[in-house]
C-alpha positions in Angstrom: 40.6 12.1 2.0 38.7 11.6 -1.1 34.9 11.3 -1.1 33.2 9.4 -3.8 29.6 9.8 -5.1 27.1 7.0 -5.3 23.4 6.6 -6.2 21.3 8.1 -3.4 18.8 5.2 -3.4 21.7 2.7 -3.1 23.1 4.7 -0.1 19.7 4.9 1.7 18.9 1.2 1.3 22.4 -0.1 2.3 24.0 2.3 4.7 22.8 0.5 7.8 24.6 -2.7 6.8 27.6 -0.7 5.5 28.2 0.4 9.1 29.0 -3.3 9.9 32.0 -3.2 7.5 34.1 -1.5 10.1 33.6 -4.1 12.9 36.3 -6.7 12.2 35.1 -9.9 10.5 31.5 -8.6 10.4 32.4 -7.0 7.1 31.4 -10.4 5.7 27.7 -9.6 6.4 27.3 -6.5 4.1 29.7 -8.1 1.6 27.4 -11.1 1.2 24.0 -9.4 1.7 24.6 -6.3 -0.5 27.2 -7.7 -3.0 25.8 -5.7 -5.9 25.8 -2.3 -4.1 28.7 0.0 -5.1 28.2 2.0 -1.9 28.5 -1.1 0.3 31.5 -2.4 -1.7 33.3 0.9 -0.9 32.7 0.5 2.8 33.5 -3.2 2.8 36.8 -2.4 1.2 37.6 0.2 3.8 36.7 -2.3 6.5 38.9 -5.0 5.1 41.8 -2.6 4.8 41.3 -1.4 8.3 41.1 -5.0 9.7 44.4 -5.8 7.9 46.0 -2.7 9.2 44.8 -3.5 12.8 46.3 -7.0 12.5 49.6 -5.7 11.2 49.8 -3.0 13.8 48.9 -5.5 16.5 51.7 -7.9 15.5 54.2 -5.1 15.1 53.1 -3.6 18.5 53.5 -7.0 20.1 57.1 -7.4 18.8 58.0 -3.8 19.8 56.4 -4.2 23.2 58.4 -7.5 23.8 61.6 -5.7 23.0 60.8 -2.7 25.1 59.9 -4.7 28.1 63.4 -6.0 28.2 64.3 -2.5 29.4 63.7 -2.3 33.2 60.9 -0.1 34.4 60.7 2.5 31.6 60.4 -0.1 28.9 57.2 -1.4 30.3 55.7 2.0 30.6 56.6 2.9 27.0 55.3 -0.5 25.8 52.0 0.1 27.5 51.7 3.6 26.1 52.4 2.3 22.6 49.6 -0.3 23.0 47.2 2.3 24.2 48.0 4.8 21.4 47.7 2.1 18.7 44.4 0.9 20.2 43.0 4.5 20.3 44.0 5.2 16.7 42.3 2.0 15.5 39.2 2.9 17.5 39.1 6.4 16.0 39.3 4.9 12.5 36.4 2.5 13.3 34.3 5.3 14.6 35.1 7.5 11.6 34.2 4.8 9.2 30.9 4.0 10.9 29.9 7.6 11.1 30.7 8.1 7.4 28.7 5.1 6.5 25.7 6.0 8.7 25.7 9.6 7.2 25.7 8.3 3.7 29.2 9.5 2.9 31.9 7.5 1.1 35.0 9.1 2.4 38.3 7.3 2.5 39.9 6.7 5.8 43.1 8.7 6.5 46.4 7.1 5.4 44.9 3.6 4.5 41.7 4.6 2.6 43.2 4.7 -0.9 44.1 1.0 -0.8 41.8 -1.2 -2.9 41.4 -4.9 -2.1 37.7 -5.5 -2.7 36.0 -4.1 -5.7 
């Protein structure tokens, strides 16, 4: 996890809105309001990447769950556990991102944080 450095004034004036970057489509608010803030851009990018990962995991999970539910009894249990695990991992990433933004840190999320979509 790499942590980047930004101007302290930029961080202090934008970190409240940067927290919204991790709440799904709400990343649009800081993206539009603080479009010139490098600190906000960092967190908006992390939020976009996280949202895309959540969508991909959701679709993949749905397909896997469908296949697993064809297996009597145990398939349904495994499918439900898979859904819970994926949901908890996504929630943990959301919380981690919000905490980092609120504390004025620009740390990349584990696994997906190095992906750049929005600059």
